[in-house]
PQR file with spaces between the fields and no chain letter, atoms N, CA, C, O and H, PARSE charges and radii, in Angstrom:
ATOM       1  N    MET     1      11.194   -3.261   -4.786 -0.4000 1.5000
ATOM       2  CA   MET     1       9.542   -3.064   -5.322 -0.0000 2.0000
ATOM       3  C    MET     1       9.506   -2.572   -6.900  0.5500 1.7000
ATOM       4  O    MET     1      10.210   -2.000   -7.732 -0.5500 1.4000
ATOM       5  N    HIS     2       8.446   -3.072   -6.773 -0.4000 1.5000
ATOM       6  CA   HIS     2       7.408   -2.687   -7.998 -0.0000 2.0000
ATOM       7  C    HIS     2       5.913   -2.603   -8.539  0.5500 1.7000
ATOM       8  O    HIS     2       5.162   -3.530   -8.843 -0.5500 1.4000
ATOM       9  H    HIS     2       7.874   -3.537   -6.097  0.4000 1.0000
ATOM      10  N    VAL     3       5.652   -0.970   -8.580 -0.4000 1.5000
ATOM      11  CA   VAL     3       4.410   -1.220   -8.927 -0.0000 2.0000
ATOM      12  C    VAL     3       3.357   -2.492   -9.926  0.5500 1.7000
ATOM      13  O    VAL     3       3.932   -2.853  -10.953 -0.5500 1.4000
ATOM      14  H    VAL     3       6.262   -0.217   -8.333  0.4000 1.0000
ATOM      15  N    ARG     4       2.210   -3.018   -9.735 -0.4000 1.5000
ATOM      16  CA   ARG     4       1.820   -3.861   -9.662 -0.0000 2.0000
ATOM      17  C    ARG     4       0.437   -3.391   -9.973  0.5500 1.7000
ATOM      18  O    ARG     4      -0.359   -4.291   -9.705 -0.5500 1.4000
ATOM      19  H    ARG     4       1.743   -2.725   -8.901  0.4000 1.0000
ATOM      20  N    GLY     5      -0.108   -2.395  -10.404 -0.4000 1.5000
ATOM      21  CA   GLY     5      -1.745   -2.120  -10.257 -0.0000 2.0000
ATOM      22  C    GLY     5      -2.075   -0.665   -9.448  0.5500 1.7000
ATOM      23  O    GLY     5      -1.420   -0.371   -8.448 -0.5500 1.4000
ATOM      24  H    GLY     5       0.538   -1.663  -10.621  0.4000 1.0000
ATOM      25  N    ALA     6      -3.068    0.154   -9.928 -0.4000 1.5000
ATOM      26  CA   ALA     6      -3.203    1.371   -9.697 -0.0000 2.0000
ATOM      27  C    ALA     6      -4.657    1.508  -10.136  0.5500 1.7000
ATOM      28  O    ALA     6      -5.111    1.568  -11.279 -0.5500 1.4000
ATOM      29  H    ALA     6      -3.600   -0.085  -10.740  0.4000 1.0000
ATOM      30  N    THR     7      -5.454    1.555   -8.624 -0.4000 1.5000
ATOM      31  CA   THR     7      -7.191    2.645   -9.240 -0.0000 2.0000
ATOM      32  C    THR     7      -7.262    3.593   -8.739  0.5500 1.7000
ATOM      33  O    THR     7      -6.313    3.620   -7.956 -0.5500 1.4000
ATOM      34  H    THR     7      -5.085    1.507   -7.695  0.4000 1.0000
ATOM      35  N    GLY     8      -7.883    4.592   -8.653 -0.4000 1.5000
ATOM      36  CA   GLY     8      -7.966    5.536   -8.313 -0.0000 2.0000
ATOM      37  C    GLY     8      -9.745    5.663   -7.875  0.5500 1.7000
ATOM      38  O    GLY     8     -10.543    4.773   -8.171 -0.5500 1.4000
ATOM      39  H    GLY     8      -8.654    4.570   -9.289  0.4000 1.0000
ATOM      40  N    ASP     9     -10.008    6.516   -7.377 -0.4000 1.5000
ATOM      41  CA   ASP     9     -11.802    7.059   -6.939 -0.0000 2.0000
ATOM      42  C    ASP     9     -11.819    8.619   -6.661  0.5500 1.7000
ATOM      43  O    ASP     9     -10.757    9.182   -6.393 -0.5500 1.4000
ATOM      44  H    ASP     9      -9.360    7.239   -7.137  0.4000 1.0000
ATOM      45  N    GLU    10     -13.013    9.327   -6.722 -0.4000 1.5000
ATOM      46  CA   GLU    10     -13.084   10.668   -6.724 -0.0000 2.0000
ATOM      47  C    GLU    10     -14.409   11.164   -6.358  0.5500 1.7000
ATOM      48  O    GLU    10     -15.259   11.582   -7.144 -0.5500 1.4000
ATOM      49  H    GLU    10     -13.875    8.870   -6.940  0.4000 1.0000
ATOM      50  N    ARG    11     -14.512   11.067   -4.957 -0.4000 1.5000
ATOM      51  CA   ARG    11     -16.268   11.467   -4.218 -0.0000 2.0000
ATOM      52  C    ARG    11     -15.827   12.820   -3.801  0.5500 1.7000
ATOM      53  O    ARG    11     -14.755   13.408   -3.654 -0.5500 1.4000
ATOM      54  H    ARG    11     -13.822   10.727   -4.318  0.4000 1.0000
ATOM      55  N    PHE    12     -17.458   13.145   -3.633 -0.4000 1.5000
ATOM      56  CA   PHE    12     -17.711   14.388   -3.066 -0.0000 2.0000
ATOM      57  C    PHE    12     -18.251   14.041   -1.939  0.5500 1.7000
ATOM      58  O    PHE    12     -19.212   13.276   -1.850 -0.5500 1.4000
ATOM      59  H    PHE    12     -18.328   12.668   -3.752  0.4000 1.0000
ATOM      60  N    ARG    13     -17.583   14.661   -0.854 -0.4000 1.5000
ATOM      61  CA   ARG    13     -17.878   14.690    0.508 -0.0000 2.0000
ATOM      62  C    ARG    13     -17.805   16.300    1.654  0.5500 1.7000
ATOM      63  O    ARG    13     -16.866   17.097    1.670 -0.5500 1.4000
ATOM      64  H    ARG    13     -16.802   15.282   -0.927  0.4000 1.0000
ATOM      65  N    ALA    14     -18.845   16.371    2.342 -0.4000 1.5000
ATOM      66  CA   ALA    14     -18.521   17.879    3.337 -0.0000 2.0000
ATOM      67  C    ALA    14     -18.223   19.145    1.999  0.5500 1.7000
ATOM      68  O    ALA    14     -17.547   20.166    2.128 -0.5500 1.4000
ATOM      69  H    ALA    14     -19.608   15.724    2.329  0.4000 1.0000
ATOM      70  N    GLU    15     -18.905   18.716    0.843 -0.4000 1.5000
ATOM      71  CA   GLU    15     -18.903   19.436    0.183 -0.0000 2.0000
ATOM      72  C    GLU    15     -17.352   20.234   -0.370  0.5500 1.7000
ATOM      73  O    GLU    15     -16.886   21.371   -0.308 -0.5500 1.4000
ATOM      74  H    GLU    15     -19.453   17.886    0.739  0.4000 1.0000
ATOM      75  N    GLN    16     -16.982   19.104   -0.838 -0.4000 1.5000
ATOM      76  CA   GLN    16     -15.321   19.092   -1.591 -0.0000 2.0000
ATOM      77  C    GLN    16     -15.077   17.727   -1.822  0.5500 1.7000
ATOM      78  O    GLN    16     -15.343   16.708   -1.185 -0.5500 1.4000
ATOM      79  H    GLN    16     -17.361   18.180   -0.888  0.4000 1.0000
ATOM      80  N    PHE    17     -14.310   18.030   -3.255 -0.4000 1.5000
ATOM      81  CA   PHE    17     -13.837   16.632   -3.514 -0.0000 2.0000
ATOM      82  C    PHE    17     -12.462   15.631   -2.890  0.5500 1.7000
ATOM      83  O    PHE    17     -11.345   15.896   -2.447 -0.5500 1.4000
ATOM      84  H    PHE    17     -14.093   18.858   -3.772  0.4000 1.0000
ATOM      85  N    SER    18     -13.150   14.524   -3.106 -0.4000 1.5000
ATOM      86  CA   SER    18     -11.728   13.800   -2.153 -0.0000 2.0000
ATOM      87  C    SER    18     -11.146   13.075   -2.790  0.5500 1.7000
ATOM      88  O    SER    18     -12.176   12.531   -3.187 -0.5500 1.4000
ATOM      89  H    SER    18     -14.058   14.308   -3.466  0.4000 1.0000
ATOM      90  N    ALA    19     -10.200   12.401   -3.404 -0.4000 1.5000
ATOM      91  CA   ALA    19      -9.770   11.456   -3.821 -0.0000 2.0000
ATOM      92  C    ALA    19      -8.121   10.746   -3.603  0.5500 1.7000
ATOM      93  O    ALA    19      -7.029   11.144   -3.197 -0.5500 1.4000
ATOM      94  H    ALA    19      -9.363   12.844   -3.081  0.4000 1.0000
ATOM      95  N    GLN    20      -8.700    9.485   -4.137 -0.4000 1.5000
ATOM      96  CA   GLN    20      -7.739    8.686   -3.549 -0.0000 2.0000
ATOM      97  C    GLN    20      -7.568    7.445   -4.178  0.5500 1.7000
ATOM      98  O    GLN    20      -8.449    6.696   -4.600 -0.5500 1.4000
ATOM      99  H    GLN    20      -9.587    9.162   -4.468  0.4000 1.0000
ATOM     100  N    ALA    21      -5.663    7.214   -4.213 -0.4000 1.5000
ATOM     101  CA   ALA    21      -5.340    5.917   -5.248 -0.0000 2.0000
ATOM     102  C    ALA    21      -5.270    4.784   -4.615  0.5500 1.7000
ATOM     103  O    ALA    21      -5.444    4.953   -3.408 -0.5500 1.4000
ATOM     104  H    ALA    21      -4.947    7.822   -3.869  0.4000 1.0000
ATOM     105  N    MET    22      -5.118    3.869   -4.865 -0.4000 1.5000
ATOM     106  CA   MET    22      -5.387    2.366   -4.609 -0.0000 2.0000
ATOM     107  C    MET    22      -4.070    1.756   -4.952  0.5500 1.7000
ATOM     108  O    MET    22      -4.257    1.363   -6.104 -0.5500 1.4000
ATOM     109  H    MET    22      -4.977    3.732   -5.845  0.4000 1.0000
ATOM     110  N    THR    23      -2.690    1.408   -4.581 -0.4000 1.5000
ATOM     111  CA   THR    23      -1.530    0.984   -5.682 -0.0000 2.0000
ATOM     112  C    THR    23      -1.259   -0.328   -5.382  0.5500 1.7000
ATOM     113  O    THR    23      -1.999   -0.581   -4.431 -0.5500 1.4000
ATOM     114  H    THR    23      -2.539    1.727   -3.645  0.4000 1.0000
ATOM     115  N    HIS    24      -0.309   -1.776   -5.783 -0.4000 1.5000
ATOM     116  CA   HIS    24      -0.600   -2.159   -5.371 -0.0000 2.0000
ATOM     117  C    HIS    24       0.796   -2.679   -5.402  0.5500 1.7000
ATOM     118  O    HIS    24       1.249   -2.600   -6.544 -0.5500 1.4000
ATOM     119  H    HIS    24       0.292   -1.570   -6.555  0.4000 1.0000
ATOM     120  N    TRP    25       1.796   -3.282   -4.375 -0.4000 1.5000
ATOM     121  CA   TRP    25       3.085   -3.202   -5.002 -0.0000 2.0000
ATOM     122  C    TRP    25       3.556   -4.409   -4.592  0.5500 1.7000
ATOM     123  O    TRP    25       2.997   -5.112   -3.750 -0.5500 1.4000
ATOM     124  H    TRP    25       1.427   -3.346   -3.447  0.4000 1.0000
ATOM     125  N    GLU    26       4.585   -4.678   -5.171 -0.4000 1.5000
ATOM     126  CA   GLU    26       5.339   -6.040   -5.146 -0.0000 2.0000
ATOM     127  C    GLU    26       6.711   -6.379   -4.545  0.5500 1.7000
ATOM     128  O    GLU    26       7.441   -6.381   -5.537 -0.5500 1.4000
ATOM     129  H    GLU    26       5.039   -4.107   -5.854  0.4000 1.0000
ATOM     130  N    MET    27       7.485   -6.674   -3.456 -0.4000 1.5000
ATOM     131  CA   MET    27       8.620   -6.662   -3.527 -0.0000 2.0000
ATOM     132  C    MET    27       9.745   -7.967   -2.854  0.5500 1.7000
ATOM     133  O    MET    27       9.448   -9.162   -2.827 -0.5500 1.4000
ATOM     134  H    MET    27       6.892   -6.672   -2.650  0.4000 1.0000
ATOM     135  N    GLU    28      10.651   -7.559   -2.505 -0.4000 1.5000
ATOM     136  CA   GLU    28      11.330   -8.899   -3.116 -0.0000 2.0000
ATOM     137  C    GLU    28      11.301   -8.893   -0.580  0.5500 1.7000
ATOM     138  O    GLU    28      11.384   -7.969    0.230 -0.5500 1.4000
ATOM     139  H    GLU    28      10.892   -6.588   -2.527  0.4000 1.0000
ATOM     140  N    TYR    29      11.149  -10.371   -0.423 -0.4000 1.5000
ATOM     141  CA   TYR    29      10.760  -10.622    1.090 -0.0000 2.0000
ATOM     142  C    TYR    29      11.618  -10.002    1.884  0.5500 1.7000
ATOM     143  O    TYR    29      12.801  -10.310    1.735 -0.5500 1.4000
ATOM     144  H    TYR    29      11.082  -11.121   -1.081  0.4000 1.0000
ATOM     145  N    ARG    30      11.330   -9.148    2.752 -0.4000 1.5000
ATOM     146  CA   ARG    30      12.299   -9.045    4.448 -0.0000 2.0000
ATOM     147  C    ARG    30      11.477   -9.563    5.571  0.5500 1.7000
ATOM     148  O    ARG    30      10.286   -9.766    5.808 -0.5500 1.4000
ATOM     149  H    ARG    30      10.369   -8.897    2.874  0.4000 1.0000
ATOM     150  N    ASP    31      12.901   -9.718    6.302 -0.4000 1.5000
ATOM     151  CA   ASP    31      12.005   -9.946    7.153 -0.0000 2.0000
ATOM     152  C    ASP    31      11.629   -9.367    8.165  0.5500 1.7000
ATOM     153  O    ASP    31      11.113  -10.159    8.953 -0.5500 1.4000
ATOM     154  H    ASP    31      13.868   -9.553    6.109  0.4000 1.0000
ATOM     155  N    ASP    32      11.653   -7.985    8.636 -0.4000 1.5000
ATOM     156  CA   ASP    32      10.720   -6.930    8.481 -0.0000 2.0000
ATOM     157  C    ASP    32       9.380   -6.482    8.568  0.5500 1.7000
ATOM     158  O    ASP    32       8.736   -5.871    9.421 -0.5500 1.4000
ATOM     159  H    ASP    32      12.071   -7.341    7.996  0.4000 1.0000
ATOM     160  N    MET    33       9.065   -7.102    7.106 -0.4000 1.5000
ATOM     161  CA   MET    33       8.475   -6.831    6.544 -0.0000 2.0000
ATOM     162  C    MET    33       7.443   -7.423    6.547  0.5500 1.7000
ATOM     163  O    MET    33       6.469   -7.052    5.893 -0.5500 1.4000
ATOM     164  H    MET    33       9.588   -7.599    6.413  0.4000 1.0000
ATOM     165  N    ASP    34       7.468   -8.766    7.509 -0.4000 1.5000
ATOM     166  CA   ASP    34       6.851  -10.439    7.001 -0.0000 2.0000
ATOM     167  C    ASP    34       5.476  -10.367    7.634  0.5500 1.7000
ATOM     168  O    ASP    34       5.526  -10.413    8.863 -0.5500 1.4000
ATOM     169  H    ASP    34       8.259   -9.068    8.041  0.4000 1.0000
ATOM     170  N    PRO    35       4.100  -10.252    7.046 -0.5600 1.5000
ATOM     171  CA   PRO    35       3.028  -10.057    7.092  0.2800 2.0000
ATOM     172  C    PRO    35       2.301  -11.363    8.402  0.5500 1.7000
ATOM     173  O    PRO    35       1.124  -11.534    8.718 -0.5500 1.4000
ATOM     174  N    GLU    36       3.870  -12.265    9.027 -0.4000 1.5000
ATOM     175  CA   GLU    36       3.253  -13.671    9.559 -0.0000 2.0000
ATOM     176  C    GLU    36       3.675  -12.974   10.620  0.5500 1.7000
ATOM     177  O    GLU    36       3.127  -13.229   11.693 -0.5500 1.4000
ATOM     178  H    GLU    36       4.827  -12.127    8.769  0.4000 1.0000
ATOM     179  N    LEU    37       4.496  -12.173   10.592 -0.4000 1.5000
ATOM     180  CA   LEU    37       5.185  -11.685   12.333 -0.0000 2.0000
ATOM     181  C    LEU    37       4.841   -9.922   12.411  0.5500 1.7000
ATOM     182  O    LEU    37       4.418   -9.426   13.456 -0.5500 1.4000
ATOM     183  H    LEU    37       4.942  -11.966    9.721  0.4000 1.0000
ATOM     184  N    VAL    38       5.021   -9.324   11.510 -0.4000 1.5000
ATOM     185  CA   VAL    38       4.473   -7.580   11.910 -0.0000 2.0000
ATOM     186  C    VAL    38       3.219   -7.269   11.642  0.5500 1.7000
ATOM     187  O    VAL    38       2.714   -7.838   10.674 -0.5500 1.4000
ATOM     188  H    VAL    38       5.364   -9.727   10.661  0.4000 1.0000
ATOM     189  N    ASP    39       2.641   -6.587   12.187 -0.4000 1.5000
ATOM     190  CA   ASP    39       1.231   -6.351   11.964 -0.0000 2.0000
ATOM     191  C    ASP    39       1.972   -5.386   10.704  0.5500 1.7000
ATOM     192  O    ASP    39       2.319   -4.396   11.348 -0.5500 1.4000
ATOM     193  H    ASP    39       3.051   -6.125   12.973  0.4000 1.0000
ATOM     194  N    VAL    40       2.331   -5.181    9.495 -0.4000 1.5000
ATOM     195  CA   VAL    40       2.534   -4.401    8.518 -0.0000 2.0000
ATOM     196  C    VAL    40       1.936   -2.981    9.041  0.5500 1.7000
ATOM     197  O    VAL    40       2.311   -2.027    9.723 -0.5500 1.4000
ATOM     198  H    VAL    40       2.050   -5.985    8.972  0.4000 1.0000
ATOM     199  N    PRO    41       0.681   -3.440    8.251 -0.5600 1.5000
ATOM     200  CA   PRO    41      -0.511   -2.153    7.681  0.2800 2.0000
ATOM     201  C    PRO    41      -0.892   -0.977    9.387  0.5500 1.7000
ATOM     202  O    PRO    41      -0.879    0.253    9.427 -0.5500 1.4000
ATOM     203  N    LYS    42      -1.109   -1.702   10.248 -0.4000 1.5000
ATOM     204  CA   LYS    42      -0.305   -0.835   11.308 -0.0000 2.0000
ATOM     205  C    LYS    42       1.025   -0.146   11.451  0.5500 1.7000
ATOM     206  O    LYS    42       1.144    1.079   11.470 -0.5500 1.4000
ATOM     207  H    LYS    42      -1.120   -2.702   10.216  0.4000 1.0000
ATOM     208  N    GLN    43       1.828   -0.839   11.531 -0.4000 1.5000
ATOM     209  CA   GLN    43       3.095   -0.604   11.578 -0.0000 2.0000
ATOM     210  C    GLN    43       3.721    0.497   10.686  0.5500 1.7000
ATOM     211  O    GLN    43       4.323    1.505   11.057 -0.5500 1.4000
ATOM     212  H    GLN    43       1.732   -1.834   11.516  0.4000 1.0000
ATOM     213  N    ARG    44       3.419    0.042    9.302 -0.4000 1.5000
ATOM     214  CA   ARG    44       4.729    0.776    8.176 -0.0000 2.0000
ATOM     215  C    ARG    44       4.175    1.412    7.673  0.5500 1.7000
ATOM     216  O    ARG    44       2.947    1.326    7.659 -0.5500 1.4000
ATOM     217  H    ARG    44       2.930   -0.777    9.000  0.4000 1.0000
ATOM     218  N    ARG    45       4.898    2.405    6.987 -0.4000 1.5000
ATOM     219  CA   ARG    45       3.647    3.023    5.459 -0.0000 2.0000
ATOM     220  C    ARG    45       5.115    4.005    4.371  0.5500 1.7000
ATOM     221  O    ARG    45       6.108    4.712    4.541 -0.5500 1.4000
ATOM     222  H    ARG    45       5.896    2.475    6.999  0.4000 1.0000
ATOM     223  N    LEU    46       4.492    3.527    3.550 -0.4000 1.5000
ATOM     224  CA   LEU    46       5.550    3.989    2.185 -0.0000 2.0000
ATOM     225  C    LEU    46       5.440    5.357    1.536  0.5500 1.7000
ATOM     226  O    LEU    46       4.466    5.794    0.923 -0.5500 1.4000
ATOM     227  H    LEU    46       3.685    2.953    3.412  0.4000 1.0000
ATOM     228  N    ASN    47       6.732    6.031    1.798 -0.4000 1.5000
ATOM     229  CA   ASN    47       6.939    7.172    1.686 -0.0000 2.0000
ATOM     230  C    ASN    47       7.530    7.097   -0.097  0.5500 1.7000
ATOM     231  O    ASN    47       8.603    6.528   -0.299 -0.5500 1.4000
ATOM     232  H    ASN    47       7.524    5.677    2.296  0.4000 1.0000
ATOM     233  N    TYR    48       6.831    7.640   -1.174 -0.4000 1.5000
ATOM     234  CA   TYR    48       7.328    7.166   -2.372 -0.0000 2.0000
ATOM     235  C    TYR    48       7.443    8.795   -3.569  0.5500 1.7000
ATOM     236  O    TYR    48       6.339    9.161   -3.974 -0.5500 1.4000
ATOM     237  H    TYR    48       5.959    8.103   -1.010  0.4000 1.0000
ATOM     238  N    LEU    49       8.116    9.266   -3.839 -0.4000 1.5000
ATOM     239  CA   LEU    49       8.093   10.572   -4.397 -0.0000 2.0000
ATOM     240  C    LEU    49       7.533   11.032   -4.086  0.5500 1.7000
ATOM     241  O    LEU    49       6.551   11.230   -4.801 -0.5500 1.4000
ATOM     242  H    LEU    49       9.013    8.968   -3.510  0.4000 1.0000
ATOM     243  N    GLY    50       7.557   11.502   -3.080 -0.4000 1.5000
ATOM     244  CA   GLY    50       6.650   12.617   -1.695 -0.0000 2.0000
ATOM     245  C    GLY    50       5.646   11.892   -1.639  0.5500 1.7000
ATOM     246  O    GLY    50       6.286   10.869   -1.397 -0.5500 1.4000
ATOM     247  H    GLY    50       8.355   11.341   -2.499  0.4000 1.0000
ATOM     248  N    ARG    51       4.417   11.483   -1.659 -0.4000 1.5000
ATOM     249  CA   ARG    51       3.164   10.868   -1.475 -0.0000 2.0000
ATOM     250  C    ARG    51       3.260    9.843    0.099  0.5500 1.7000
ATOM     251  O    ARG    51       3.896    8.812   -0.121 -0.5500 1.4000
ATOM     252  H    ARG    51       3.897   12.314   -1.856  0.4000 1.0000
ATOM     253  N    ILE    52       3.014    9.897    0.822 -0.4000 1.5000
ATOM     254  CA   ILE    52       2.425    9.266    1.890 -0.0000 2.0000
ATOM     255  C    ILE    52       1.634    8.189    1.760  0.5500 1.7000
ATOM     256  O    ILE    52       0.424    8.395    1.855 -0.5500 1.4000
ATOM     257  H    ILE    52       2.497   10.734    1.001  0.4000 1.0000
ATOM     258  N    TYR    53       2.149    6.667    1.493 -0.4000 1.5000
ATOM     259  CA   TYR    53       0.648    5.654    1.269 -0.0000 2.0000
ATOM     260  C    TYR    53       0.827    4.554    2.214  0.5500 1.7000
ATOM     261  O    TYR    53       1.828    3.852    2.356 -0.5500 1.4000
ATOM     262  H    TYR    53       3.132    6.499    1.416  0.4000 1.0000
ATOM     263  N    ASN    54      -0.294    4.504    2.843 -0.4000 1.5000
ATOM     264  CA   ASN    54      -1.233    3.760    4.051 -0.0000 2.0000
ATOM     265  C    ASN    54      -0.869    2.120    3.468  0.5500 1.7000
ATOM     266  O    ASN    54      -1.184    1.841    2.311 -0.5500 1.4000
ATOM     267  H    ASN    54      -1.107    5.074    2.727  0.4000 1.0000
ATOM     268  N    ILE    55      -0.423    1.435    4.051 -0.4000 1.5000
ATOM     269  CA   ILE    55      -0.777   -0.398    3.537 -0.0000 2.0000
ATOM     270  C    ILE    55      -1.858   -0.673    4.217  0.5500 1.7000
ATOM     271  O    ILE    55      -1.941   -0.356    5.404 -0.5500 1.4000
ATOM     272  H    ILE    55      -0.168    1.662    4.990  0.4000 1.0000
ATOM     273  N    THR    56      -2.815   -1.284    3.587 -0.4000 1.5000
ATOM     274  CA   THR    56      -4.101   -1.565    3.898 -0.0000 2.0000
ATOM     275  C    THR    56      -3.822   -3.499    4.485  0.5500 1.7000
ATOM     276  O    THR    56      -4.258   -4.264    5.345 -0.5500 1.4000
ATOM     277  H    THR    56      -2.748   -1.542    2.623  0.4000 1.0000
ATOM     278  N    ALA    57      -3.030   -3.503    3.573 -0.4000 1.5000
ATOM     279  CA   ALA    57      -3.182   -5.098    3.519 -0.0000 2.0000
ATOM     280  C    ALA    57      -1.537   -5.391    3.070  0.5500 1.7000
ATOM     281  O    ALA    57      -0.831   -4.742    2.299 -0.5500 1.4000
ATOM     282  H    ALA    57      -2.676   -2.881    2.875  0.4000 1.0000
ATOM     283  N    ALA    58      -1.159   -6.858    4.011 -0.4000 1.5000
ATOM     284  CA   ALA    58       0.030   -7.076    3.553 -0.0000 2.0000
ATOM     285  C    ALA    58       0.337   -8.979    3.352  0.5500 1.7000
ATOM     286  O    ALA    58       0.162   -9.700    4.334 -0.5500 1.4000
ATOM     287  H    ALA    58      -1.733   -7.385    4.637  0.4000 1.0000
ATOM     288  N    ARG    59       0.671   -9.427    2.348 -0.4000 1.5000
ATOM     289  CA   ARG    59       0.236  -10.987    1.880 -0.0000 2.0000
ATOM     290  C    ARG    59       1.555  -11.475    1.497  0.5500 1.7000
ATOM     291  O    ARG    59       2.187  -10.750    0.729 -0.5500 1.4000
ATOM     292  H    ARG    59       0.813   -8.841    1.551  0.4000 1.0000
ATOM     293  N    GLN    60       2.319  -13.024    2.047 -0.4000 1.5000
ATOM     294  CA   GLN    60       3.560  -13.401    1.461 -0.0000 2.0000
ATOM     295  C    GLN    60       3.630  -13.974    0.071  0.5500 1.7000
ATOM     296  O    GLN    60       2.678  -14.450   -0.547 -0.5500 1.4000
ATOM     297  H    GLN    60       1.806  -13.612    2.671  0.4000 1.0000
ATOM     298  N    ILE    61       4.203  -13.927   -0.120 -0.4000 1.5000
ATOM     299  CA   ILE    61       3.978  -14.773   -1.794 -0.0000 2.0000
ATOM     300  C    ILE    61       5.290  -15.835   -1.658  0.5500 1.7000
ATOM     301  O    ILE    61       6.452  -15.769   -1.256 -0.5500 1.4000
ATOM     302  H    ILE    61       4.977  -13.540    0.382  0.4000 1.0000
ATOM     303  N    GLY    62       4.344  -16.905   -2.269 -0.4000 1.5000
ATOM     304  CA   GLY    62       5.188  -18.437   -1.976 -0.0000 2.0000
ATOM     305  C    GLY    62       5.783  -18.550   -0.199  0.5500 1.7000
ATOM     306  O    GLY    62       5.293  -18.337    0.910 -0.5500 1.4000
ATOM     307  H    GLY    62       3.400  -16.959   -2.596  0.4000 1.0000
ATOM     308  N    ARG    63       6.734  -18.882   -0.597 -0.4000 1.5000
ATOM     309  CA   ARG    63       7.064  -19.641    0.897 -0.0000 2.0000
ATOM     310  C    ARG    63       8.733  -18.610    0.979  0.5500 1.7000
ATOM     311  O    ARG    63       9.842  -19.131    1.098 -0.5500 1.4000
ATOM     312  H    ARG    63       7.131  -19.055   -1.498  0.4000 1.0000
ATOM     313  N    GLN    64       8.462  -17.071    0.873 -0.4000 1.5000
ATOM     314  CA   GLN    64       8.966  -16.144    1.432 -0.0000 2.0000
ATOM     315  C    GLN    64      10.289  -16.055    0.361  0.5500 1.7000
ATOM     316  O    GLN    64      11.451  -16.456    0.427 -0.5500 1.4000
ATOM     317  H    GLN    64       7.562  -16.647    0.776  0.4000 1.0000
ATOM     318  N    GLU    65       9.438  -15.261   -0.739 -0.4000 1.5000
ATOM     319  CA   GLU    65       9.768  -14.838   -2.055 -0.0000 2.0000
ATOM     320  C    GLU    65       9.618  -13.744   -2.125  0.5500 1.7000
ATOM     321  O    GLU    65      10.283  -12.972   -2.817 -0.5500 1.4000
ATOM     322  H    GLU    65       8.494  -14.935   -0.793  0.4000 1.0000
ATOM     323  N    ALA    66       8.663  -13.465   -1.379 -0.4000 1.5000
ATOM     324  CA   ALA    66       8.043  -12.131   -1.988 -0.0000 2.0000
ATOM     325  C    ALA    66       6.403  -11.222   -1.049  0.5500 1.7000
ATOM     326  O    ALA    66       5.367  -11.688   -0.574 -0.5500 1.4000
ATOM     327  H    ALA    66       8.124  -14.092   -0.818  0.4000 1.0000
ATOM     328  N    ILE    67       6.909   -9.923   -1.159 -0.4000 1.5000
ATOM     329  CA   ILE    67       5.593   -9.612    0.198 -0.0000 2.0000
ATOM     330  C    ILE    67       4.659   -8.788   -0.915  0.5500 1.7000
ATOM     331  O    ILE    67       5.189   -8.017   -1.715 -0.5500 1.4000
ATOM     332  H    ILE    67       7.750   -9.544   -1.545  0.4000 1.0000
ATOM     333  N    GLU    68       2.930   -9.072   -0.887 -0.4000 1.5000
ATOM     334  CA   GLU    68       2.667   -7.273   -1.699 -0.0000 2.0000
ATOM     335  C    GLU    68       1.814   -6.854   -1.010  0.5500 1.7000
ATOM     336  O    GLU    68       1.220   -7.466   -0.122 -0.5500 1.4000
ATOM     337  H    GLU    68       2.499   -9.699   -0.237  0.4000 1.0000
ATOM     338  N    LEU    69       1.666   -5.767   -1.349 -0.4000 1.5000
ATOM     339  CA   LEU    69       0.936   -4.956    0.001 -0.0000 2.0000
ATOM     340  C    LEU    69       0.367   -3.873   -0.738  0.5500 1.7000
ATOM     341  O    LEU    69       0.813   -3.139   -1.620 -0.5500 1.4000
ATOM     342  H    LEU    69       2.148   -5.270   -2.070  0.4000 1.0000
ATOM     343  N    ASP    70      -0.591   -3.951   -0.225 -0.4000 1.5000
ATOM     344  CA   ASP    70      -2.469   -3.081   -1.047 -0.0000 2.0000
ATOM     345  C    ASP    70      -1.774   -2.289   -0.475  0.5500 1.7000
ATOM     346  O    ASP    70      -1.202   -2.484    0.597 -0.5500 1.4000
ATOM     347  H    ASP    70      -0.953   -4.547    0.491  0.4000 1.0000
ATOM     348  N    THR    71      -1.733   -0.706   -1.540 -0.4000 1.5000
ATOM     349  CA   THR    71      -2.035    1.174   -0.864 -0.0000 2.0000
ATOM     350  C    THR    71      -2.674    2.354   -0.924  0.5500 1.7000
ATOM     351  O    THR    71      -2.972    2.743   -2.053 -0.5500 1.4000
ATOM     352  H    THR    71      -2.197   -0.548   -2.411  0.4000 1.0000
ATOM     353  N    GLN    72      -2.850    2.763   -0.363 -0.4000 1.5000
ATOM     354  CA   GLN    72      -4.064    3.542   -0.722 -0.0000 2.0000
ATOM     355  C    GLN    72      -3.571    5.108   -0.384  0.5500 1.7000
ATOM     356  O    GLN    72      -3.293    5.079    0.814 -0.5500 1.4000
ATOM     357  H    GLN    72      -2.608    2.448    0.554  0.4000 1.0000
ATOM     358  N    ALA    73      -3.443    5.851   -0.664 -0.4000 1.5000
ATOM     359  CA   ALA    73      -2.628    7.335   -0.937 -0.0000 2.0000
ATOM     360  C    ALA    73      -3.861    8.684   -1.089  0.5500 1.7000
ATOM     361  O    ALA    73      -4.326    8.801   -2.223 -0.5500 1.4000
ATOM     362  H    ALA    73      -3.669    5.874   -1.637  0.4000 1.0000
ATOM     363  N    LYS    74      -4.212    9.346   -0.370 -0.4000 1.5000
ATOM     364  CA   LYS    74      -5.040   10.698   -1.211 -0.0000 2.0000
ATOM     365  C    LYS    74      -4.335   11.357   -2.371  0.5500 1.7000
ATOM     366  O    LYS    74      -3.210   11.152   -2.827 -0.5500 1.4000
ATOM     367  H    LYS    74      -3.833    9.252    0.551  0.4000 1.0000
ATOM     368  N    VAL    75      -5.173   12.105   -2.692 -0.4000 1.5000
ATOM     369  CA   VAL    75      -4.160   12.525   -4.200 -0.0000 2.0000
ATOM     370  C    VAL    75      -5.487   13.572   -3.820  0.5500 1.7000
ATOM     371  O    VAL    75      -6.560   13.631   -3.220 -0.5500 1.4000
ATOM     372  H    VAL    75      -6.087   12.272   -2.322  0.4000 1.0000
ATOM     373  N    GLY    76      -4.150   14.633   -4.985 -0.4000 1.5000
ATOM     374  CA   GLY    76      -4.636   16.266   -4.655 -0.0000 2.0000
ATOM     375  C    GLY    76      -4.115   17.265   -3.269  0.5500 1.7000
ATOM     376  O    GLY    76      -4.533   18.416   -3.147 -0.5500 1.4000
ATOM     377  H    GLY    76      -3.278   14.585   -5.472  0.4000 1.0000
C-alpha cells in the first residue's frame, strides 16, 4: 500500500482547534477489501504509524487491479 496524496485542514470549534488530515491510499486488490462486496468505509480502518485513519470512501481501480481508499484522521 502506498500514499497517493494528503491534505490538511484546521478549524476553530468550541473554543479549541481541531485539525484533520485527508489521505489517499492505493493498495493491491484484495477480496476482503473489494468495495463491490464489502462496505469498506463502515467495516474497516487503517492503523499506520500509531495513527488511526477512518476510511471515508473506497473505489476499485480497473478490473481487480487495485483499490483506492480515501481516509480521514485527527491530527494532534
